[in-house]
PDB file with SEQRES, HELIX, SHEET and CRYST1 records, atoms N, CA, C and O in Angstrom:
SEQRES   1 A   42  MET GLY MET GLY GLU SER GLN PRO VAL LYS GLN CYS ALA          
SEQRES   2 A   42  SER THR GLY ASN ARG SER ALA LEU ILE ALA CYS LEU GLN          
SEQRES   3 A   42  PRO ASN ARG ARG VAL GLU VAL GLU VAL ASP GLY SER GLY          
SEQRES   4 A   42  VAL VAL LYS                                                  
HELIX    1 AA1 ARG A   18  LEU A   25  1                                   8    
HELIX    2 AA2 GLN A   26  ASN A   28  5                                   3    
CRYST1    1.000    1.000    1.000  90.00  90.00  90.00 P 1           1          
ATOM      1  N   MET A   1     -68.482 -38.703  20.745  1.00  0.00           N  
ATOM      2  CA  MET A   1     -67.313 -38.236  20.022  1.00  0.00           C  
ATOM      3  C   MET A   1     -67.774 -37.176  19.048  1.00  0.00           C  
ATOM      4  O   MET A   1     -68.700 -37.426  18.277  1.00  0.00           O  
ATOM      5  N   GLY A   2     -67.181 -36.036  19.052  1.00  0.00           N  
ATOM      6  CA  GLY A   2     -67.500 -34.992  18.106  1.00  0.00           C  
ATOM      7  C   GLY A   2     -66.939 -35.312  16.742  1.00  0.00           C  
ATOM      8  O   GLY A   2     -65.778 -35.710  16.638  1.00  0.00           O  
ATOM      9  N   MET A   3     -67.720 -35.153  15.696  1.00  0.00           N  
ATOM     10  CA  MET A   3     -67.291 -35.513  14.357  1.00  0.00           C  
ATOM     11  C   MET A   3     -67.290 -34.329  13.386  1.00  0.00           C  
ATOM     12  O   MET A   3     -66.893 -34.490  12.232  1.00  0.00           O  
ATOM     13  N   GLY A   4     -67.720 -33.158  13.823  1.00  0.00           N  
ATOM     14  CA  GLY A   4     -67.898 -32.021  12.919  1.00  0.00           C  
ATOM     15  C   GLY A   4     -66.663 -31.659  12.104  1.00  0.00           C  
ATOM     16  O   GLY A   4     -66.746 -31.556  10.880  1.00  0.00           O  
ATOM     17  N   GLU A   5     -65.533 -31.467  12.751  1.00  0.00           N  
ATOM     18  CA  GLU A   5     -64.327 -31.031  12.041  1.00  0.00           C  
ATOM     19  C   GLU A   5     -63.609 -32.181  11.347  1.00  0.00           C  
ATOM     20  O   GLU A   5     -63.095 -32.019  10.240  1.00  0.00           O  
ATOM     21  N   SER A   6     -63.572 -33.358  12.005  1.00  0.00           N  
ATOM     22  CA  SER A   6     -62.797 -34.463  11.416  1.00  0.00           C  
ATOM     23  C   SER A   6     -63.568 -35.202  10.309  1.00  0.00           C  
ATOM     24  O   SER A   6     -62.937 -35.741   9.400  1.00  0.00           O  
ATOM     25  N   GLN A   7     -64.878 -35.244  10.353  1.00  0.00           N  
ATOM     26  CA  GLN A   7     -65.670 -35.947   9.368  1.00  0.00           C  
ATOM     27  C   GLN A   7     -66.933 -35.111   9.021  1.00  0.00           C  
ATOM     28  O   GLN A   7     -68.051 -35.453   9.406  1.00  0.00           O  
ATOM     29  N   PRO A   8     -66.709 -34.020   8.289  1.00  0.00           N  
ATOM     30  CA  PRO A   8     -67.839 -33.161   7.988  1.00  0.00           C  
ATOM     31  C   PRO A   8     -68.876 -33.811   7.086  1.00  0.00           C  
ATOM     32  O   PRO A   8     -68.514 -34.577   6.193  1.00  0.00           O  
ATOM     33  N   VAL A   9     -70.140 -33.528   7.293  1.00  0.00           N  
ATOM     34  CA  VAL A   9     -71.202 -33.983   6.426  1.00  0.00           C  
ATOM     35  C   VAL A   9     -71.275 -33.117   5.183  1.00  0.00           C  
ATOM     36  O   VAL A   9     -71.553 -33.590   4.081  1.00  0.00           O  
ATOM     37  N   LYS A  10     -71.017 -31.829   5.394  1.00  0.00           N  
ATOM     38  CA  LYS A  10     -71.148 -30.839   4.325  1.00  0.00           C  
ATOM     39  C   LYS A  10     -69.947 -29.888   4.298  1.00  0.00           C  
ATOM     40  O   LYS A  10     -69.539 -29.391   5.348  1.00  0.00           O  
ATOM     41  N   GLN A  11     -69.384 -29.632   3.136  1.00  0.00           N  
ATOM     42  CA  GLN A  11     -68.309 -28.684   2.968  1.00  0.00           C  
ATOM     43  C   GLN A  11     -68.906 -27.333   2.604  1.00  0.00           C  
ATOM     44  O   GLN A  11     -69.813 -27.257   1.775  1.00  0.00           O  
ATOM     45  N   CYS A  12     -68.406 -26.271   3.213  1.00  0.00           N  
ATOM     46  CA  CYS A  12     -68.916 -24.916   3.015  1.00  0.00           C  
ATOM     47  C   CYS A  12     -67.799 -23.987   2.662  1.00  0.00           C  
ATOM     48  O   CYS A  12     -66.704 -24.076   3.217  1.00  0.00           O  
ATOM     49  N   ALA A  13     -68.067 -23.085   1.733  1.00  0.00           N  
ATOM     50  CA  ALA A  13     -67.105 -22.044   1.401  1.00  0.00           C  
ATOM     51  C   ALA A  13     -67.133 -20.982   2.512  1.00  0.00           C  
ATOM     52  O   ALA A  13     -68.196 -20.654   3.039  1.00  0.00           O  
ATOM     53  N   SER A  14     -65.991 -20.469   2.847  1.00  0.00           N  
ATOM     54  CA  SER A  14     -65.929 -19.476   3.913  1.00  0.00           C  
ATOM     55  C   SER A  14     -66.278 -18.066   3.399  1.00  0.00           C  
ATOM     56  O   SER A  14     -66.253 -17.104   4.167  1.00  0.00           O  
ATOM     57  N   THR A  15     -66.591 -17.949   2.148  1.00  0.00           N  
ATOM     58  CA  THR A  15     -66.993 -16.645   1.611  1.00  0.00           C  
ATOM     59  C   THR A  15     -68.489 -16.475   1.795  1.00  0.00           C  
ATOM     60  O   THR A  15     -69.215 -17.455   1.962  1.00  0.00           O  
ATOM     61  N   GLY A  16     -68.950 -15.236   1.765  1.00  0.00           N  
ATOM     62  CA  GLY A  16     -70.340 -14.938   1.946  1.00  0.00           C  
ATOM     63  C   GLY A  16     -70.598 -14.379   3.332  1.00  0.00           C  
ATOM     64  O   GLY A  16     -69.669 -14.115   4.094  1.00  0.00           O  
ATOM     65  N   ASN A  17     -71.872 -14.202   3.646  1.00  0.00           N  
ATOM     66  CA  ASN A  17     -72.171 -13.606   4.923  1.00  0.00           C  
ATOM     67  C   ASN A  17     -72.201 -14.613   6.069  1.00  0.00           C  
ATOM     68  O   ASN A  17     -72.302 -15.818   5.837  1.00  0.00           O  
ATOM     69  N   ARG A  18     -72.117 -14.137   7.264  1.00  0.00           N  
ATOM     70  CA  ARG A  18     -72.005 -15.011   8.458  1.00  0.00           C  
ATOM     71  C   ARG A  18     -73.208 -15.930   8.623  1.00  0.00           C  
ATOM     72  O   ARG A  18     -73.045 -17.117   8.905  1.00  0.00           O  
ATOM     73  N   SER A  19     -74.438 -15.384   8.446  1.00  0.00           N  
ATOM     74  CA  SER A  19     -75.616 -16.229   8.651  1.00  0.00           C  
ATOM     75  C   SER A  19     -75.698 -17.363   7.638  1.00  0.00           C  
ATOM     76  O   SER A  19     -76.167 -18.452   7.969  1.00  0.00           O  
ATOM     77  N   ALA A  20     -75.249 -17.126   6.417  1.00  0.00           N  
ATOM     78  CA  ALA A  20     -75.248 -18.187   5.406  1.00  0.00           C  
ATOM     79  C   ALA A  20     -74.240 -19.250   5.758  1.00  0.00           C  
ATOM     80  O   ALA A  20     -74.503 -20.436   5.561  1.00  0.00           O  
ATOM     81  N   LEU A  21     -73.078 -18.853   6.280  1.00  0.00           N  
ATOM     82  CA  LEU A  21     -72.062 -19.841   6.706  1.00  0.00           C  
ATOM     83  C   LEU A  21     -72.551 -20.653   7.859  1.00  0.00           C  
ATOM     84  O   LEU A  21     -72.368 -21.871   7.869  1.00  0.00           O  
ATOM     85  N   ILE A  22     -73.179 -20.022   8.851  1.00  0.00           N  
ATOM     86  CA  ILE A  22     -73.716 -20.758  10.007  1.00  0.00           C  
ATOM     87  C   ILE A  22     -74.757 -21.760   9.562  1.00  0.00           C  
ATOM     88  O   ILE A  22     -74.751 -22.895  10.038  1.00  0.00           O  
ATOM     89  N   ALA A  23     -75.659 -21.378   8.657  1.00  0.00           N  
ATOM     90  CA  ALA A  23     -76.680 -22.288   8.148  1.00  0.00           C  
ATOM     91  C   ALA A  23     -76.050 -23.431   7.385  1.00  0.00           C  
ATOM     92  O   ALA A  23     -76.522 -24.564   7.473  1.00  0.00           O  
ATOM     93  N   CYS A  24     -75.004 -23.165   6.645  1.00  0.00           N  
ATOM     94  CA  CYS A  24     -74.346 -24.208   5.862  1.00  0.00           C  
ATOM     95  C   CYS A  24     -73.666 -25.229   6.771  1.00  0.00           C  
ATOM     96  O   CYS A  24     -73.709 -26.430   6.505  1.00  0.00           O  
ATOM     97  N   LEU A  25     -73.043 -24.751   7.835  1.00  0.00           N  
ATOM     98  CA  LEU A  25     -72.289 -25.618   8.760  1.00  0.00           C  
ATOM     99  C   LEU A  25     -73.151 -26.400   9.752  1.00  0.00           C  
ATOM    100  O   LEU A  25     -72.673 -27.321  10.414  1.00  0.00           O  
ATOM    101  N   GLN A  26     -74.423 -26.022   9.844  1.00  0.00           N  
ATOM    102  CA  GLN A  26     -75.310 -26.630  10.848  1.00  0.00           C  
ATOM    103  C   GLN A  26     -75.337 -28.190  10.797  1.00  0.00           C  
ATOM    104  O   GLN A  26     -75.316 -28.810  11.860  1.00  0.00           O  
ATOM    105  N   PRO A  27     -75.383 -28.829   9.636  1.00  0.00           N  
ATOM    106  CA  PRO A  27     -75.391 -30.293   9.644  1.00  0.00           C  
ATOM    107  C   PRO A  27     -74.130 -30.932  10.247  1.00  0.00           C  
ATOM    108  O   PRO A  27     -74.159 -32.091  10.663  1.00  0.00           O  
ATOM    109  N   ASN A  28     -73.016 -30.169  10.293  1.00  0.00           N  
ATOM    110  CA  ASN A  28     -71.787 -30.688  10.851  1.00  0.00           C  
ATOM    111  C   ASN A  28     -71.714 -30.653  12.363  1.00  0.00           C  
ATOM    112  O   ASN A  28     -70.794 -31.213  12.959  1.00  0.00           O  
ATOM    113  N   ARG A  29     -72.698 -29.985  12.995  1.00  0.00           N  
ATOM    114  CA  ARG A  29     -72.696 -29.912  14.446  1.00  0.00           C  
ATOM    115  C   ARG A  29     -73.470 -31.137  14.970  1.00  0.00           C  
ATOM    116  O   ARG A  29     -74.697 -31.131  15.068  1.00  0.00           O  
ATOM    117  N   ARG A  30     -72.716 -32.164  15.294  1.00  0.00           N  
ATOM    118  CA  ARG A  30     -73.377 -33.383  15.743  1.00  0.00           C  
ATOM    119  C   ARG A  30     -72.383 -34.197  16.584  1.00  0.00           C  
ATOM    120  O   ARG A  30     -71.179 -33.943  16.573  1.00  0.00           O  
ATOM    121  N   VAL A  31     -72.910 -35.152  17.289  1.00  0.00           N  
ATOM    122  CA  VAL A  31     -72.090 -36.135  17.996  1.00  0.00           C  
ATOM    123  C   VAL A  31     -72.596 -37.488  17.620  1.00  0.00           C  
ATOM    124  O   VAL A  31     -73.776 -37.663  17.317  1.00  0.00           O  
ATOM    125  N   GLU A  32     -71.711 -38.445  17.638  1.00  0.00           N  
ATOM    126  CA  GLU A  32     -72.110 -39.832  17.400  1.00  0.00           C  
ATOM    127  C   GLU A  32     -71.815 -40.608  18.684  1.00  0.00           C  
ATOM    128  O   GLU A  32     -70.734 -40.498  19.262  1.00  0.00           O  
ATOM    129  N   VAL A  33     -72.793 -41.384  19.109  1.00  0.00           N  
ATOM    130  CA  VAL A  33     -72.687 -42.145  20.359  1.00  0.00           C  
ATOM    131  C   VAL A  33     -72.721 -43.601  20.025  1.00  0.00           C  
ATOM    132  O   VAL A  33     -73.620 -44.066  19.324  1.00  0.00           O  
ATOM    133  N   GLU A  34     -71.733 -44.340  20.527  1.00  0.00           N  
ATOM    134  CA  GLU A  34     -71.674 -45.792  20.296  1.00  0.00           C  
ATOM    135  C   GLU A  34     -71.971 -46.494  21.612  1.00  0.00           C  
ATOM    136  O   GLU A  34     -71.323 -46.230  22.624  1.00  0.00           O  
ATOM    137  N   VAL A  35     -72.932 -47.370  21.595  1.00  0.00           N  
ATOM    138  CA  VAL A  35     -73.312 -48.129  22.807  1.00  0.00           C  
ATOM    139  C   VAL A  35     -73.032 -49.597  22.501  1.00  0.00           C  
ATOM    140  O   VAL A  35     -73.497 -50.162  21.511  1.00  0.00           O  
ATOM    141  N   ASP A  36     -72.227 -50.197  23.428  1.00  0.00           N  
ATOM    142  CA  ASP A  36     -71.909 -51.611  23.213  1.00  0.00           C  
ATOM    143  C   ASP A  36     -72.566 -52.512  24.265  1.00  0.00           C  
ATOM    144  O   ASP A  36     -72.527 -53.734  24.117  1.00  0.00           O  
ATOM    145  N   GLY A  37     -73.161 -51.960  25.309  1.00  0.00           N  
ATOM    146  CA  GLY A  37     -73.883 -52.740  26.296  1.00  0.00           C  
ATOM    147  C   GLY A  37     -73.030 -53.434  27.319  1.00  0.00           C  
ATOM    148  O   GLY A  37     -73.560 -54.220  28.104  1.00  0.00           O  
ATOM    149  N   SER A  38     -71.709 -53.185  27.360  1.00  0.00           N  
ATOM    150  CA  SER A  38     -70.839 -53.860  28.302  1.00  0.00           C  
ATOM    151  C   SER A  38     -70.911 -53.304  29.705  1.00  0.00           C  
ATOM    152  O   SER A  38     -70.520 -53.984  30.654  1.00  0.00           O  
ATOM    153  N   GLY A  39     -71.406 -52.072  29.866  1.00  0.00           N  
ATOM    154  CA  GLY A  39     -71.471 -51.422  31.173  1.00  0.00           C  
ATOM    155  C   GLY A  39     -70.206 -50.706  31.545  1.00  0.00           C  
ATOM    156  O   GLY A  39     -70.143 -50.090  32.609  1.00  0.00           O  
ATOM    157  N   VAL A  40     -69.179 -50.763  30.696  1.00  0.00           N  
ATOM    158  CA  VAL A  40     -67.925 -50.089  30.944  1.00  0.00           C  
ATOM    159  C   VAL A  40     -67.914 -48.745  30.246  1.00  0.00           C  
ATOM    160  O   VAL A  40     -68.157 -48.665  29.042  1.00  0.00           O  
ATOM    161  N   VAL A  41     -67.633 -47.688  30.994  1.00  0.00           N  
ATOM    162  CA  VAL A  41     -67.606 -46.334  30.393  1.00  0.00           C  
ATOM    163  C   VAL A  41     -66.209 -46.093  29.834  1.00  0.00           C  
ATOM    164  O   VAL A  41     -65.204 -46.296  30.515  1.00  0.00           O  
ATOM    165  N   LYS A  42     -66.171 -45.659  28.593  1.00  0.00           N  
ATOM    166  CA  LYS A  42     -64.898 -45.377  27.932  1.00  0.00           C  
ATOM    167  C   LYS A  42     -64.563 -43.957  27.969  1.00  0.00           C  
ATOM    168  O   LYS A  42     -63.520 -43.555  27.454  1.00  0.00           O  
TER     169      LYS A  42                                                      
END                                                                             
């Protein structure tokens, strides 16, 4: 499940240069995987 937009780790101002914004948003690019061991794919 992608969590970047709905549950950001870090808030970044949209002002400044593009490379600084990309570096600031990098921690928000992640997925969280939940494994329950039932063998059923959700």
